[in-house]
C-alpha positions as CSV (number, residue, x, y, z in Angstrom):
1,M,22.7,65.5,72.9
2,S,20.1,65.0,70.2
3,S,20.3,61.9,68.0
4,M,21.3,62.2,64.4
5,P,18.5,62.1,61.9
6,G,17.9,58.6,60.8
7,A,19.7,57.1,63.7
8,G,18.3,54.5,65.9
9,D,18.5,54.3,69.7
10,N,21.5,52.1,69.6
11,G,23.4,54.5,67.5
12,H,23.2,52.5,64.2
13,E,21.7,54.0,61.1
14,T,18.4,52.7,60.0
15,V,18.1,51.8,56.2
16,H,14.6,51.9,54.6
17,I,14.3,49.4,51.6
18,P,11.6,50.4,49.2
19,P,9.1,47.7,48.2
20,P,9.9,45.8,45.0
21,V,8.5,47.1,41.8
22,N,6.5,44.5,39.7
23,A,8.4,44.0,36.4
24,T,6.1,43.8,33.4
25,E,6.9,40.8,31.1
26,P,7.2,41.7,27.4
27,K,4.1,40.7,25.5
28,K,4.7,37.8,23.1
29,S,3.5,37.8,19.5
30,L,0.7,35.7,18.3
31,W,3.0,33.5,16.2
32,T,5.3,32.9,19.2
33,N,2.4,31.6,21.2
34,I,1.2,29.4,18.3
35,F,4.7,27.9,17.9
36,A,4.8,27.3,21.7
37,F,1.4,25.6,21.5
38,I,2.7,23.4,18.6
39,E,5.8,22.4,20.6
40,H,3.8,21.5,23.7
41,P,4.4,17.8,24.5
42,F,0.6,17.1,24.4
43,T,0.3,18.6,20.9
44,L,3.4,16.9,19.6
45,G,2.2,13.6,21.0
46,A,-1.2,14.0,19.3
47,F,0.4,14.9,15.9
48,F,2.9,12.0,16.3
49,L,0.2,9.5,17.0
50,L,-2.0,10.8,14.2
51,G,0.9,10.7,11.7
52,G,1.8,7.1,12.8
53,L,-1.7,5.8,12.4
54,V,-2.4,7.5,9.0
55,G,1.0,6.3,7.7
56,A,0.5,2.7,8.9
57,I,-3.1,2.3,7.6
58,L,-3.9,4.8,4.8
59,F,-1.1,6.9,3.5
60,T,2.5,5.8,4.2
61,P,4.2,9.2,3.5
62,A,2.3,10.7,6.4
63,F,5.2,9.4,8.5
64,V,6.8,12.8,7.7
65,I,4.6,14.2,10.4
66,C,6.4,12.0,12.9
67,A,9.8,13.2,11.7
68,V,8.6,16.8,12.1
69,C,7.4,16.1,15.6
70,I,10.8,14.7,16.5
71,L,12.6,17.8,15.2
72,L,10.3,20.1,17.2
73,G,10.8,18.0,20.3
74,F,14.5,18.3,19.8
75,H,14.2,22.1,19.6
76,R,11.9,22.4,22.6
77,S,14.2,20.3,24.8
78,G,17.0,22.8,24.2
79,V,19.6,20.1,23.5
80,V,21.8,22.6,21.5
81,S,20.5,25.8,22.9
82,G,23.2,28.3,23.8
83,R,25.6,26.7,21.4
84,S,27.0,28.4,18.5
85,T,25.0,28.8,15.3
86,K,27.2,26.4,13.4
87,V,26.7,23.7,16.0
88,Q,23.0,24.2,16.0
89,V,22.7,24.1,12.2
90,V,24.9,21.0,11.9
91,S,22.9,19.2,14.7
92,Y,19.5,19.8,13.0
93,V,20.9,18.8,9.6
94,V,22.3,15.6,10.9
95,L,19.1,14.7,12.7
96,A,17.0,15.5,9.6
97,V,19.2,13.3,7.4
98,V,18.9,10.5,9.9
99,L,15.2,10.8,10.0
100,A,15.0,11.0,6.2
101,V,17.1,7.9,5.6
102,G,15.4,5.9,8.3
103,G,12.0,7.1,7.1
104,Y,12.8,6.0,3.5
105,F,13.7,2.5,4.5
106,L,10.7,2.4,6.9
107,Y,8.5,3.5,4.0
108,Q,9.8,0.7,1.8
109,R,9.3,-2.0,4.4
110,L,5.8,-0.8,5.2
111,D,4.8,-0.4,1.6
112,S,6.0,-4.0,0.8
113,A,4.1,-5.3,3.9
114,L,1.0,-3.5,2.9
115,Q,1.1,-4.9,-0.6
116,R,1.6,-8.4,0.8
117,M,-1.3,-8.0,3.1
118,Q,-3.5,-6.7,0.2
119,T,-2.4,-9.7,-1.9
120,E,-3.2,-12.1,0.8
121,F,-6.6,-10.5,1.4
122,A,-7.4,-10.6,-2.3
123,K,-6.4,-14.2,-2.5
124,K,-8.8,-15.0,0.4
125,I,-11.6,-13.2,-1.4
126,S,-10.8,-15.1,-4.6
127,D,-10.8,-18.3,-2.7
128,S,-14.1,-17.6,-1.1
129,M,-15.7,-16.6,-4.4
130,K,-14.5,-19.8,-6.0
131,E,-16.0,-21.8,-3.0
132,R,-19.3,-19.9,-3.4
133,H,-19.6,-20.8,-7.0
134,G,-18.6,-24.4,-6.4
135,T,-15.6,-24.3,-8.8
136,N,-12.8,-26.7,-8.3
137,D,-10.0,-26.9,-10.8
138,K,-7.9,-29.5,-9.0
139,A,-7.4,-32.7,-10.9
140,E,-8.2,-36.0,-9.3
141,V,-5.9,-38.9,-10.0
142,K,-7.4,-42.3,-9.7
143,V,-5.1,-45.1,-8.7
144,D,-6.1,-48.7,-9.3
145,H,-5.0,-51.0,-6.5
146,P,-3.7,-54.5,-7.5
147,A,-5.8,-57.6,-6.8
148,E,-5.1,-59.8,-3.8
149,P,-2.2,-62.2,-4.6
150,S,-2.9,-65.8,-5.2
151,S,-0.9,-68.9,-5.8
152,S,-1.3,-68.4,-9.6
153,N,-0.5,-64.7,-9.3
154,P,2.5,-64.3,-7.1
155,T,3.2,-61.0,-5.4
156,S,5.3,-58.6,-7.5
157,N,7.3,-55.7,-6.2
158,K,6.6,-53.8,-9.4
159,P,3.4,-51.7,-9.0
160,P,0.7,-52.0,-11.8
161,E,1.0,-49.6,-14.7
162,S,-2.1,-47.8,-13.7
163,A,-0.6,-47.0,-10.3
164,V,2.2,-45.0,-11.7
165,V,1.5,-41.3,-11.7
166,S,3.5,-39.1,-14.0
167,K,5.5,-36.4,-12.3
168,H,4.2,-34.0,-15.0
169,K,0.5,-34.5,-14.1
170,T,-1.0,-31.1,-14.6
171,I,-4.4,-29.4,-14.0
172,K,-6.4,-27.3,-16.2
173,N,-6.1,-23.5,-15.7
174,P,-3.4,-23.6,-13.0
175,L,-2.9,-19.8,-12.8
176,E,-5.0,-17.3,-10.9
177,I,-4.7,-13.5,-10.7
178,V,-5.2,-12.7,-7.1
179,A,-4.4,-9.1,-7.3
180,F,-3.9,-6.7,-10.3
181,N,-3.6,-3.0,-10.7
182,S,-2.2,-2.1,-14.1
183,G,-0.5,1.0,-12.7
184,Q,1.3,-0.8,-9.9
185,D,1.7,-4.6,-9.9
186,I,0.1,-8.0,-10.6
187,S,0.2,-11.0,-8.2
188,V,-0.2,-14.4,-10.0
189,S,-0.8,-17.7,-8.1
190,N,0.3,-21.1,-9.5
191,N,-2.2,-23.7,-8.2
192,G,-0.6,-26.5,-10.2
193,P,2.0,-29.1,-9.3
194,V,4.7,-27.9,-11.8
195,S,6.5,-24.6,-12.3
196,V,4.9,-22.2,-14.7
197,Y,6.6,-19.5,-16.8
198,A,4.1,-16.6,-17.1
199,I,4.8,-14.8,-20.4
200,R,2.2,-12.0,-20.7
201,L,-1.3,-10.9,-20.0
202,L,-3.5,-9.6,-22.8
203,V,-6.6,-7.5,-21.9
204,N,-9.3,-6.2,-24.3
205,E,-11.9,-3.5,-24.0
206,G,-13.9,-3.0,-27.2
207,N,-11.4,-2.2,-30.0
208,F,-8.7,-1.4,-27.4
209,S,-6.2,-4.1,-26.3
210,K,-3.2,-3.9,-24.0
211,S,-0.4,-6.4,-23.4
212,F,1.5,-6.6,-20.1
213,G,4.8,-8.5,-20.0
214,L,5.2,-10.8,-17.1
215,N,8.3,-12.9,-17.9
216,S,8.4,-14.6,-14.5
217,E,8.7,-18.2,-13.3
218,I,6.3,-19.2,-10.6
219,G,6.9,-22.3,-8.6
220,P,4.1,-24.9,-7.8
221,G,1.8,-23.6,-5.1
222,K,3.5,-20.2,-5.0
223,T,2.3,-16.6,-5.6
224,K,4.5,-14.0,-7.3
225,T,4.1,-10.3,-7.3
226,I,5.4,-8.6,-10.5
227,P,5.8,-4.8,-10.7
228,I,3.9,-3.1,-13.5
229,R,4.3,0.6,-14.3
230,D,1.9,1.5,-17.0
231,G,0.2,4.8,-17.9
232,F,0.2,8.1,-16.0
233,V,2.7,8.8,-13.3
234,K,0.0,10.2,-11.0
235,V,-3.4,8.8,-11.4
236,R,-6.8,10.1,-10.1
237,T,-9.8,7.8,-10.0
238,L,-13.1,9.0,-11.5
239,R,-16.6,8.9,-9.9
240,G,-19.5,7.5,-11.9
241,L,-20.6,9.8,-14.7
242,G,-23.6,7.7,-15.7
243,D,-25.8,4.8,-14.7
244,T,-24.1,2.3,-17.0
245,W,-20.6,1.6,-18.2
246,S,-21.2,2.7,-21.7
247,E,-22.7,6.0,-20.5
248,H,-19.9,6.5,-18.1
249,L,-17.3,5.9,-20.7
250,K,-19.0,8.1,-23.3
251,K,-19.1,11.1,-20.9
252,A,-15.5,10.5,-19.8
253,L,-14.3,10.7,-23.4
254,A,-16.2,13.9,-24.0
255,Q,-15.3,15.6,-20.8
256,Y,-11.6,14.7,-20.3
257,G,-10.3,14.4,-23.9
258,N,-6.8,13.0,-24.0
259,C,-6.0,12.9,-20.2
260,W,-7.9,9.7,-19.4
261,Q,-6.8,6.1,-19.6
262,F,-8.0,2.5,-18.9
263,T,-6.7,1.1,-15.6
264,F,-7.2,-2.7,-15.2
265,F,-7.8,-4.6,-12.0
266,S,-8.5,-8.2,-11.1
267,Q,-12.1,-8.5,-10.0
268,S,-11.0,-9.6,-6.5
269,D,-8.3,-6.9,-5.9
270,A,-8.7,-5.2,-2.6
271,R,-7.6,-1.9,-4.0
272,L,-10.6,-2.0,-6.4
273,F,-12.9,-2.5,-3.4
274,Q,-11.3,0.3,-1.5
275,I,-12.0,2.8,-4.4
276,R,-15.6,1.6,-4.7
277,D,-16.2,1.8,-0.9
278,H,-14.7,5.3,-0.8
279,Y,-17.1,6.7,-3.4
280,I,-20.0,5.0,-1.8
281,S,-19.2,6.6,1.5
282,E,-19.1,10.0,-0.3
283,G,-22.6,9.3,-1.7
284,E,-21.2,8.8,-5.2
285,S,-21.0,5.8,-7.5
286,F,-18.0,4.0,-9.0
287,I,-18.6,2.5,-12.4
288,Y,-16.4,-0.2,-13.9
289,D,-16.8,-3.0,-16.5
290,K,-16.3,-6.7,-16.1
291,G,-14.3,-8.4,-18.8
292,M,-11.9,-11.2,-19.5
293,G,-8.2,-11.2,-20.1
294,T,-5.9,-13.9,-21.5
295,I,-2.7,-15.0,-19.7
296,Y,-0.1,-16.8,-21.8
297,Y,2.3,-19.3,-20.1
298,R,4.4,-22.4,-20.5
299,L,4.6,-25.4,-18.2
300,D,7.8,-26.9,-17.1
301,G,8.5,-30.1,-19.0
302,F,5.9,-29.4,-21.7
303,Q,6.2,-28.0,-25.2
304,G,4.2,-25.1,-26.5
305,T,2.5,-22.0,-25.1
306,K,-0.8,-22.3,-23.3
307,E,-3.4,-19.7,-22.5
308,E,-6.0,-19.2,-19.8
309,K,-8.9,-16.8,-19.5
310,V,-8.9,-14.7,-16.3
311,P,-11.6,-12.2,-15.1
312,I,-10.6,-8.5,-15.3
313,A,-12.2,-5.3,-14.1
314,I,-11.8,-2.2,-16.4
315,T,-11.9,1.4,-15.0
316,V,-11.4,4.9,-16.3
317,T,-8.7,6.9,-14.5
318,L,-7.4,10.4,-15.1
319,D,-4.0,12.1,-15.3
320,A,-3.8,13.9,-12.0
321,A,-1.1,16.3,-13.4
322,I,-3.1,17.8,-16.3
323,C,-6.8,16.7,-16.0
324,P,-9.2,19.2,-14.5
325,G,-10.9,18.4,-11.2
326,P,-14.3,16.9,-10.9
């Protein structure tokens, strides 16, 4: 008997399995590939590091980049993938709120720390400038020692009158402006032995004068930073428009009309040096005038208002909201 077609020698049917067919993956769009590249751990790590460095050193709001990287990492890890749309939306909103609140407090702490560092740096520069010019405003108190006792001059427990130093001994010009930006804040140092109540600072530029209320008590040997919000909300610095201050000011008045203002600095403020160095690095110049201001104050335990001359730097700044670009 002949075997059945397709049957083997042992009587079982032989089944032929066709070779697998290679499935073609659907082609991804360009934007899908770009988004996958952005979500790659190496890319997110680079953006996170860059945002952290820029935020800590130059521009604190750059920390937003770090928050975006965390959100993208949350998406890539698939923590809520496969869940309902409601769960996914709530999860992303909660994470975004946590990052926003945490970022706000982090921004406040870092901004305060940065201002404190700038104030300390400006004070060091001011101290070095004073040492260079050999100025020393500290008062010296001379104490006369009593003569050796003798039989005719028995020892007395009461010190001689010249050895008694008044607790209200003061020094001339006790105040020092270590940092000042009229659009942000002023840091005043009290180098005297008694508390000082700083009343106001008056600055003049030609026929223009401006008074800044301080209204703060500063303890002996202390430095106090006082917020000042004066002028435009958003300020843009201005490169040099001439070789001299008068030429620079004249061109600024003609070119920018009513969208410019004077912004005042202390001559040792680190922010003033940062602006100057920025324009120098760009091959430009930064023109400002050196003038004097007057700070009015009262001493604890003394009557009357005193005044002290302080060095001031005058710059021209623009309203970033309405002024045309350079």
